[in-house]
N, C-alpha and C positions, 0 to 999 in steps of 0.2 A: 897329667892320668892321674895322679895322687887325692889332688886337687879336688877330682871330682868323683874318685871314690870316696873319702870324706865326707863331701857334700849326701852324694847315695846311699854311706851308712846312717848318717844322719838326717836324710830322708826317712828311714826304715826304721828307725830306731821310732823317729814323732806317731810313725804310720801302727808301729803295733802298743805304745804307750794311749793311742787312741783310742785303737779297737778292745783294748781291756779295760777303760772305761764305758765304755759301750754296749761291753754283756751286762752291765749294772745299771738297769733301771729301776729312775726316780715317779711312780708312778702315780698319779690323781686321783683319785678314785669320789663318786659320790653314793649316798644310800641308795638300792635299789627298793623300793619299797615294796613291788610285787611279787621280792621273792628273800622277804625280811618277815621274821615274825619276831613278836614283842610277848609276854602275859605275864600278871604279875597275879602271883596266888596269895591269899589269905583265907580267916581263920575265925568264925565268932563263937559265942557263946550257941548259935539253933545249927549252925555248919559249914563246911569250906567252901570259898567262894574265888572267883576269879573274872579277871578282866585281860581284854585285849586291845594293844596301842592300834589305833588304825590311821595313824600319821606318824610318823617320823620322819628323820631326814638328817642327814650330816656329812661330813667329809673324812676323809683319808690322804696321808702321801706315804706312800711307804718306798723302801728299797727291794727291789726282787733280781736276784739272778738268778738266770736257768731253774726257777721257779722254786730256789730258796729264797725265805723270807731272813734280807739281811740285818733292815732297820724297818721301826716306824717313825717316822719323820714327827707327822702331825696326826691327829684322830681325835674326831667330834660328833656328836650325838645329840638329836633333840626329838623330845617325843612334848606332839601337843596335848596339853591336858583333858582340856575338851575331846580330845577324838580318840581319850579312856572308857571302851564301853564294855559293857557287863549283858547287855539286853534287857536287860532290867528298867525303867529309867529313873525312879525313886531309887535306888544303888548309886545309879551314876552321878546323881544329883547332889549327892551326899559327899560323895566323892571330889566331886569338882568345888566344894564349900570346904570341905574338909583340908585340899591342895590349894584353897584362894585364887581360883582360875580366874577370874575377871582380874584382878593385878598381877600373877604369876602364869604365862601363859604357857610357858613350853617348863617341861626337867630337863637339864642339859646335864650330858659328860665331857669333860675336856682333858685329852691326855696332859700329862704332866713330865711323864718319865717312862722308858722302859729299865727294869734291871733286868731282865732273862730272858731269851729267844732260845727254847728248846726244839729242834726237829726232831717229830716223835718216827712219822716215816713219810716218805715219800711225797711232797705240796703238805704232812701235817704239820702242823707247830703248835707249839703251848708257848704263850706270851705272860709276862708277868709283870705286872705298869700299875704306875700310883697316877690317878685322877682327880679330876675334882665333880664332886657330883653337887649340884645343886636341885633342892626341891622346895616349893615357896618360900622362896625368896636368901634361906637360908642354903651353903653352902659347907662341905663337910670332902678334905682329903682320905678318899679311901686306897685301897689294894684293890686292882679286879687283877684274877687271871682271866686270858681270854684261851680257848682254844681258837685256831685260824688253818683256815684251809685254800692254797692256792691253786685255783683254776682257771689257768692262765692270764689273763688279766683282770680276774675275779677275784676278791680273798673274801670269804666267808670266816666273820668272827659270832661264834656262839659261847655261851658259858653263864652260870647262874650265878645270885648274890644276894646274901639275907640283907635286909636295911629292917632299921629300928626308927618308923618312922617318928617315934617321941624325938630322937636326935636332931628332926629337922622342922620343931615345932607345930609338927602336925598332931591333933589330936583325935585318936580313930575315932573312927567314923560310925555315928549308930541308928538306928531306927527306929520304927514303933515306939515315940515316945523314953527311947531306949531302952526297952526292954532287951532289945539288940544290941549286943555289942563285938562291935571287930578285934583282933586282936594289934598289937601294937608292933609286929613283925610280919613282916611282906617278902615274900620270895620273888624276884625278877631272873624270868627264862628266856633268854633273846638265843636270838639266831639269824646274824644282822650281815647281806651281803653289798659289801663295794664293789661300784664299777665305775 
């Protein structure tokens, strides 16, 4: 009888431990293009301009426990350079040329580490990260803060980042024989859904 009780207690302990582990879900997700948006904003000596990303992809692995974001184990994101569209062919072609799109077809971000996850409200988190951003064949380590909203199996990453394009060896595009000159800094505003 004592042996049976010991076996029962052991089995019960194993079940409790297994159930505890099952509450933390490692979730693998991909970018949902239809629910995502990325815009690039810049300046020139004539007027401000903007470009939208029409094609992007990426994957993420997160640990979620009862709608709480516990960890981001991996995150990557890519934008197709020749799917950056302003609605003006001349401007688009100048952008593709500046980014050397024939050789470097995508702009990529890859998570390196997460330094802090802060819960702001139920299902909403601020995540401080470091990652590698690759533009036109040049990769730089950047600090990037995301706002992350957990919606069931979805996670919506949003934020802004300012980039000096010359750090990546990108010469700011010009137009009309150099009379229109763009600024070297651009701001990327994004809201990307992973599911």
